[in-house]
C-alpha positions in Angstrom: 2.6 -5.4 -13.8 2.4 -4.2 -17.5 5.5 -0.7 -18.6 2.7 1.5 -17.8 2.1 0.9 -14.2 3.5 2.8 -11.6 6.3 1.3 -9.6 5.6 1.2 -5.7 8.7 1.0 -3.5 8.5 0.9 0.6 10.8 3.0 2.6 12.9 1.4 5.3 10.4 2.7 7.9 7.7 1.2 6.1 9.4 -2.0 5.6 9.9 -2.6 9.7 6.3 -1.9 10.1 4.8 -4.6 7.2 7.4 -6.7 9.6 5.8 -5.9 12.6 2.4 -6.4 11.4 3.1 -9.6 9.7 4.5 -11.0 12.6 1.2 -9.8 14.5 -1.4 -10.5 11.6 0.0 -12.9 9.2 0.3 -12.5 5.3 -0.7 -8.9 4.4 -2.0 -7.2 1.4 -2.8 -3.1 0.4 -5.4 -1.4 -1.1 -4.8 2.4 -2.6 -8.4 3.3 -2.9 -9.6 7.0 -4.6 -11.4 8.0 -1.6 -11.0 11.0 0.3 -8.8 12.1 3.5 -7.7 8.8 4.8 -9.8 7.2 2.4 -6.8 8.1 -0.4 -4.1 6.5 1.8 -3.1 3.0 1.4 -4.6 0.7 3.7 -3.0 -2.5 5.0 -5.1 -5.7 5.9 -5.0 -9.0 6.4 -4.4 -10.9 2.9 -7.8 -11.6 1.5 -9.6 -9.3 3.8 -10.4 -6.9 1.4 -11.9 -8.2 -2.0 -10.3 -7.1 -4.9 -12.2 -7.3 -8.7 -12.5 -6.0 -11.9 -12.5 -2.5 -10.4 -8.7 -2.9 -9.0 -5.5 -3.4 -10.6 -2.8 -5.2 -9.3 0.0 -2.8 -9.3 3.1 -4.7 -7.8 4.2 -7.6 -5.5 6.6 -5.7 -2.9 9.2 -8.0 -1.3 10.0 -7.2 2.2 13.1 -8.4 3.4 12.3 -10.6 6.6 8.6 -11.6 5.3 8.0 -15.2 3.5 5.5 -14.1 1.0 5.2 -10.9 -1.4 2.8 -8.5 -0.3 0.6 -7.2 -3.1 -0.7 -3.6 -3.7 -3.9 -2.8 -5.5 -5.4 0.4 -6.4 -8.8 1.2 -8.0 -8.9 1.6 -11.6 -10.2 5.2 -11.2 -7.2 5.7 -9.4 -5.0 4.4 -10.9 -5.8 5.9 -14.1 -4.8 9.6 -12.0 -1.5 8.2 -10.6 -0.4 6.1 -13.7 2.3 8.2 -14.5 3.8 8.2 -10.9 6.3 6.1 -9.1 4.8 5.5 -5.6 6.6 5.4 -2.3 4.8 3.9 0.7 6.0 5.8 4.0 4.9 5.7 7.4 4.4 9.1 9.5 3.2 9.5 13.4 -0.4 10.2 13.9 -3.6 7.7 13.7 -5.6 7.4 10.4 -9.4 6.8 11.0 -9.2 4.2 8.5 -9.4 0.3 8.8 -5.5 -0.2 8.1 -3.9 -2.7 10.7 -1.1 0.2 11.5 -3.9 2.2 13.4 -3.5 1.1 16.9 0.4 1.5 16.3 -0.3 5.3 16.6 1.1 5.4 13.0 0.0 5.6 9.7 0.9 4.5 5.9 0.7 7.7 3.1 1.7 7.5 -0.4 4.4 9.6 -1.4 5.1 10.2 -5.2 7.8 11.3 -7.9 6.6 11.1 -12.3 8.1 8.1 -13.7 11.5 8.2 -14.8 12.9 10.3 -11.8 
């Protein structure tokens, strides 16, 4: 990750959910797109199920206690240009999103909270 890339963090609730999803689905990955509504929520997939390419940036490989491998967090380049000055915090809230993210059947969804870098 370069010095200008935002730092990605997990709340304890997000880390707990990742551990549960990892136990059920194997290695995981996130992708944050620039869509509208739920399309702008971070989506969690089995690792490699979402194909990344030149239009994506790897922001961070998240270490989660109790998960053997890091969880890569990708973002579309266009979204990165908007969020590059922020610290991203992955959290979990009650309610089912309408996307294809692995947590949807759990009755919760991941969402991004943010703070300006340096705060």
